[in-house]
FIKE-240904 format. One line per 10 residues: number of its first residue (from 1); for each residue x, y, z of C-alpha. Coordinates in nm, 3 decimals. Layout:
N
NUM = X/Y/Z; ...
END
This chain:
381
1 = 10.817/10.134/12.151; 11.210/10.032/12.044; 11.382/9.722/12.117; 11.760/9.661/12.077; 11.834/9.306/11.978; 12.198/9.249/12.111; 12.400/8.940/12.115; 12.400/8.865/11.767; 12.666/8.647/11.684; 12.607/8.670/11.313
11 = 12.407/8.938/11.135; 12.316/8.878/10.768; 12.206/9.228/10.646; 12.165/9.208/10.239; 12.275/9.586/10.259; 12.543/9.651/10.082; 12.723/9.862/10.317; 12.678/9.684/10.593; 12.740/9.333/10.450; 12.752/9.017/10.746
21 = 12.822/9.124/11.062; 12.982/8.972/11.397; 12.894/9.053/11.750; 12.637/9.291/11.634; 12.288/9.468/11.768; 12.009/9.606/11.591; 11.740/9.888/11.698; 11.358/9.816/11.587; 11.161/10.140/11.629; 10.753/10.090/11.605
31 = 10.781/9.850/11.212; 11.117/9.998/11.089; 11.492/9.920/11.157; 11.663/10.256/11.320; 11.992/10.107/11.403; 12.232/9.867/11.305; 12.637/9.820/11.406; 12.849/9.646/11.623; 12.702/9.537/11.963; 12.948/9.757/12.173
41 = 12.850/10.070/11.990; 12.423/10.010/12.001; 12.200/10.289/12.124; 11.987/10.274/12.440; 11.604/10.163/12.375; 11.310/10.085/12.532; 11.355/9.725/12.574; 11.638/9.510/12.526; 11.678/9.119/12.411; 12.002/8.955/12.408
51 = 11.969/8.652/12.183; 12.270/8.529/12.364; 12.512/8.488/12.038; 12.235/8.330/11.805; 12.224/8.423/11.382; 12.012/8.711/11.311; 11.873/8.747/10.952; 11.590/8.941/10.739; 11.241/8.723/10.773; 11.183/8.516/10.464
61 = 10.997/8.651/10.177; 10.778/8.415/10.053; 10.683/8.552/9.713; 10.499/8.283/9.546; 10.190/8.072/9.760; 9.832/8.000/9.651; 9.666/7.985/10.040; 9.324/8.066/9.967; 9.200/7.700/9.912; 8.991/7.441/10.074
71 = 9.040/7.013/10.057; 9.346/6.889/9.990; 9.466/6.616/9.760; 9.675/6.381/9.977; 9.539/6.098/9.723; 9.663/6.225/9.419; 10.001/6.235/9.603; 10.008/5.901/9.672; 9.946/5.861/9.318; 10.221/6.043/9.213
81 = 10.447/5.916/9.438; 10.377/5.579/9.301; 10.472/5.691/8.956; 10.167/5.895/8.799; 10.334/6.192/8.610; 10.198/6.557/8.750; 9.915/6.725/8.526; 9.793/7.079/8.555; 9.454/6.940/8.516; 9.468/6.847/8.907
91 = 9.357/7.216/9.009; 9.024/7.141/8.917; 8.983/6.926/9.234; 9.084/7.221/9.449; 8.853/7.458/9.235; 8.542/7.229/9.341; 8.621/7.212/9.700; 8.707/7.582/9.723; 8.398/7.682/9.569; 8.192/7.451/9.822
101 = 8.351/7.641/10.109; 8.235/7.892/10.304; 8.414/8.252/10.361; 8.506/8.153/10.709; 8.623/7.807/10.617; 8.876/7.967/10.353; 8.982/8.238/10.628; 9.067/8.012/10.907; 9.281/7.813/10.658; 9.452/8.105/10.531
111 = 9.484/8.233/10.846; 9.640/7.898/10.972; 9.869/7.891/10.708; 10.010/8.223/10.752; 10.052/8.158/11.118; 10.232/7.836/11.010; 10.480/8.042/10.790; 10.556/8.301/11.041; 10.614/8.074/11.317; 10.892/7.966/11.071
121 = 11.008/8.321/11.031; 10.850/8.404/10.692; 10.776/8.753/10.760; 10.657/8.855/10.393; 10.402/8.646/10.207; 10.236/8.716/9.873; 9.928/8.458/9.758; 9.724/8.446/9.446; 9.352/8.379/9.370; 9.320/8.080/9.127
131 = 9.084/7.852/9.287; 8.742/8.009/9.200; 8.761/8.076/8.855; 8.451/8.266/8.812; 8.406/8.648/8.867; 8.257/8.595/9.214; 8.501/8.338/9.361; 8.817/8.519/9.234; 8.691/8.859/9.399; 8.616/8.648/9.734
141 = 8.991/8.487/9.716; 9.120/8.845/9.664; 8.942/9.004/9.903; 9.013/8.761/10.204; 9.343/8.724/10.051; 9.415/9.093/10.132; 9.328/9.063/10.464; 9.607/8.835/10.575; 9.898/8.897/10.349; 10.083/9.133/10.197
151 = 10.102/9.077/9.813; 9.790/8.979/9.623; 9.809/8.810/9.322; 9.496/8.751/9.053; 9.523/8.408/8.875; 9.242/8.370/8.735; 9.455/8.222/8.429; 9.512/7.902/8.641; 9.327/7.632/8.462; 8.994/7.669/8.248
161 = 8.721/7.494/8.435; 8.605/7.183/8.310; 8.302/7.211/8.103; 8.344/7.574/7.993; 8.442/7.662/7.632; 8.855/7.798/7.619; 8.817/8.087/7.436; 8.473/8.212/7.614; 8.642/8.145/7.956; 9.007/8.341/7.809
171 = 8.788/8.680/7.759; 8.619/8.632/8.093; 8.946/8.615/8.235; 9.081/8.931/8.041; 8.749/9.097/8.057; 8.471/9.116/8.350; 8.658/8.925/8.571; 8.990/9.103/8.567; 8.796/9.451/8.614; 8.651/9.275/8.928
181 = 8.961/9.195/9.076; 9.187/9.455/8.983; 9.101/9.686/9.308; 9.205/9.431/9.553; 9.523/9.297/9.383; 9.855/9.446/9.301; 9.948/9.134/9.037; 9.801/8.932/8.775; 9.963/8.585/8.711; 9.949/8.328/8.411
191 = 9.974/7.941/8.409; 10.184/7.951/8.059; 10.206/7.572/8.006; 10.090/7.299/7.784; 9.729/7.178/7.989; 9.670/7.531/8.110; 9.703/7.841/7.883; 9.934/7.878/7.554; 10.184/8.158/7.468; 9.880/8.386/7.284
201 = 9.608/8.337/7.540; 9.881/8.398/7.814; 9.983/8.717/7.634; 9.629/8.855/7.598; 9.575/8.829/7.980; 9.910/8.986/8.058; 9.879/9.264/7.838; 9.496/9.311/7.940; 9.655/9.350/8.316; 9.922/9.591/8.235
211 = 9.641/9.807/8.089; 9.456/9.828/8.386; 9.774/9.892/8.612; 9.862/9.555/8.731; 10.245/9.413/8.782; 10.285/9.115/8.623; 10.406/8.760/8.720; 10.425/8.449/8.518; 10.399/8.075/8.590; 10.650/7.930/8.327
221 = 10.878/7.634/8.223; 10.738/7.387/8.470; 10.658/7.105/8.293; 10.900/7.087/7.993; 11.035/7.392/7.771; 10.818/7.685/7.646; 10.725/8.044/7.622; 10.692/8.111/7.915; 11.051/8.241/8.016; 11.071/8.451/7.677
231 = 10.713/8.634/7.730; 10.794/8.698/8.129; 11.106/8.872/7.988; 10.929/9.051/7.682; 10.677/9.196/7.887; 10.881/9.287/8.143; 10.714/9.080/8.414; 10.841/9.150/8.788; 10.930/8.743/8.787; 10.849/8.395/8.617
241 = 10.831/8.121/8.831; 10.912/7.752/8.846; 11.190/7.807/8.562; 11.257/7.383/8.609; 11.299/7.338/8.234; 11.516/7.637/8.092; 11.723/7.629/7.759; 12.050/7.823/7.704; 11.870/8.133/7.548; 11.602/8.105/7.844
251 = 11.885/8.176/8.100; 12.055/8.430/7.870; 11.730/8.652/7.880; 11.673/8.614/8.239; 12.051/8.743/8.281; 11.984/9.020/8.063; 11.664/9.132/8.207; 11.534/9.268/8.510; 11.290/8.961/8.577; 11.347/8.752/8.874
261 = 11.396/8.384/8.796; 11.171/8.277/9.109; 11.263/7.875/9.184; 11.030/7.629/9.430; 11.202/7.338/9.494; 10.957/7.178/9.729; 10.717/7.179/9.395; 10.993/6.993/9.192; 11.036/6.728/9.477; 10.677/6.692/9.521
271 = 10.603/6.630/9.130; 10.923/6.436/9.071; 11.047/6.706/8.782; 11.435/6.771/8.785; 11.561/7.094/9.012; 11.562/7.388/8.819; 11.918/7.506/8.715; 11.987/7.745/8.980; 12.376/7.764/8.976; 12.398/7.801/8.585
281 = 12.113/8.110/8.647; 12.328/8.280/8.916; 12.682/8.218/8.732; 12.532/8.364/8.432; 12.401/8.693/8.608; 12.051/8.641/8.639; 11.817/8.745/8.984; 11.731/8.421/9.169; 11.463/8.383/9.433; 11.329/8.076/9.640
291 = 11.000/8.040/9.746; 10.768/7.782/9.899; 10.472/7.764/9.647; 10.253/7.653/9.912; 9.951/7.494/9.738; 9.750/7.182/9.814; 9.839/6.977/9.483; 10.213/7.012/9.423; 10.393/7.174/9.739; 10.246/7.157/10.041
301 = 10.448/7.325/10.237; 10.496/7.686/10.465; 10.878/7.581/10.496; 11.110/7.853/10.311; 11.386/7.691/10.549; 11.321/7.377/10.333; 11.369/7.559/9.986; 11.687/7.699/10.130; 11.826/7.360/10.263; 11.722/7.211/9.931
311 = 11.894/7.486/9.734; 12.197/7.420/9.929; 12.223/7.056/9.923; 12.095/6.966/9.600; 12.113/7.266/9.359; 12.436/7.393/9.442; 12.391/7.738/9.568; 12.626/7.847/9.847; 12.450/7.911/10.188; 12.481/8.312/10.149
321 = 12.317/8.263/9.786; 12.011/8.054/9.898; 11.964/8.275/10.216; 12.000/8.566/9.985; 11.742/8.403/9.739; 11.458/8.329/10.027; 11.487/8.699/10.152; 11.642/8.994/9.939; 11.557/8.746/9.609; 11.180/8.740/9.736
331 = 11.172/9.113/9.773; 11.297/9.147/9.425; 11.047/8.937/9.263; 10.798/9.170/9.437; 10.972/9.499/9.362; 10.972/9.569/9.718; 11.244/9.734/9.891; 11.128/9.763/10.217; 11.152/9.379/10.306; 11.452/9.147/10.253
341 = 11.730/9.352/10.445; 11.793/9.475/10.770; 11.944/9.823/10.673; 11.827/10.127/10.861; 11.486/10.252/10.728; 11.398/9.843/10.620; 11.048/9.673/10.786; 11.150/9.518/11.110; 11.116/9.188/11.000; 11.359/8.999/11.197
351 = 11.436/8.629/11.243; 11.646/8.476/11.464; 11.802/8.104/11.454; 11.907/7.890/11.743; 12.194/7.835/11.598; 12.525/8.059/11.566; 12.525/8.101/11.191; 12.282/8.035/10.870; 12.516/7.766/10.764; 12.338/7.554/11.008
361 = 11.970/7.604/10.808; 12.193/7.336/10.541; 12.411/7.178/10.805; 12.118/7.066/11.044; 11.884/6.976/10.768; 11.498/6.911/10.871; 11.587/7.087/11.230; 11.343/7.356/11.322; 11.576/7.618/11.406; 11.351/7.916/11.395
371 = 11.424/8.088/11.763; 11.216/8.424/11.746; 11.047/8.624/11.480; 10.936/8.979/11.495; 10.731/9.078/11.177; 10.651/9.468/11.150; 10.868/9.522/11.450; 10.589/9.280/11.697; 10.737/8.980/11.830; 10.543/8.683/11.682
381 = 10.752/8.417/11.865
END
C-alpha cells in the first residue's frame, strides 16, 4: 500500500540533496519513503492524504530513555524542587520497585510510555536496562525492551546496588551479566559519574562490552566535570550523554571525533543543573543530539518537542538546529542511516505538525502540535 502525503507547506527532509522544501509532497510505499519533491510533480499512489499546508518533518529519534521501570519518585522530585540537590543514589528507589514488579506490569508501563511518545511524534526509540542490577533482572529488562523499542542498551553499570561490594559488582557487570544480556541488546552504557562508576570501572565495563561486539555509549559529565567525555571519545563511543559540565578540552575532543554529544535538557531542568553548552558544541563543529531521557527520577517526560523548545528558547539553538538534533542527530547517536531524514529509501517515519512551519515548536511553547504520525509507514495518529 502506497500513500501520497501532499499539501505539505514546509517539508524538512534533513537530506543534503533536498534540504527544506515548500509546497511539497512525499510518497510512502510500505515502510519506506519512495518519492519526495514538489507537490505538482507527485506520482499517483494507492491512497492520498492532503495535510492542508501543514509542516512535515522526520519523526523524532529519541536516543536516550529508561523506560523499563516500576513506581515513581514524586517525593524525591518535590524534595528537589524545595532545594535538595540531585544525587545518583536515588536510582536505588526505582530498582526496588522494578524488581518487585511482574513482567506484565513492566511491559504495560513500557507499552504505555512508548505509545505516549509516538503520539507526540517520536518514531524511533532507544531504551536502557539498569533498574534491575542482577543478572536475572537485567536480562528480563532487555527482553521486555526488545519487544517495544528500536534500540536496546545494557546499563548494568547504572549504580552499585545497596549492600553490594563495588568490586564484586563491577566484575559481575563486566562478566556474567554482560554475557547473559549481550544477545538481546546492541549497546552497552555506563554511568561514569561521582556516586556511580569511576573512570577505571567505566573503562572495564566498556572494554568488556566492546570485546563482545556491542556498541558503546556513556553517561558523562552530568553532575560535574569528569572523565566521561574523554573516555567516550578515546574508546570511540557512539555518544556521550548529558554533557552538562564541559571544559574547553571536552568540547574540542567532541568536535574532533565521531562521538555525538547527546543533550538532555529536560533532565537538567528537573535536577536544577545548568543547561549544557549546546551553542559552543555546535560552533566548534561537534555533532549534537537532543533526547528526552525519560525516566522516573530525573526527567519524567516523553516529549521531544519540549527538548526542542528548550534548546531554542534557553540554549540558543536555531529552530532548524534543534529539530535536526532531535531527528538526524539522534539517528547519528544510534549510528542509523534509515531514520532521522526523509530522503528516498528512508524509513517511512513522518511527523505532521498542526502548524505551517517547525518554527511553531518554539514560537508556541507547550502547545501540543502533533497532527499526524506515520511510523514505519503505518499511520499511528
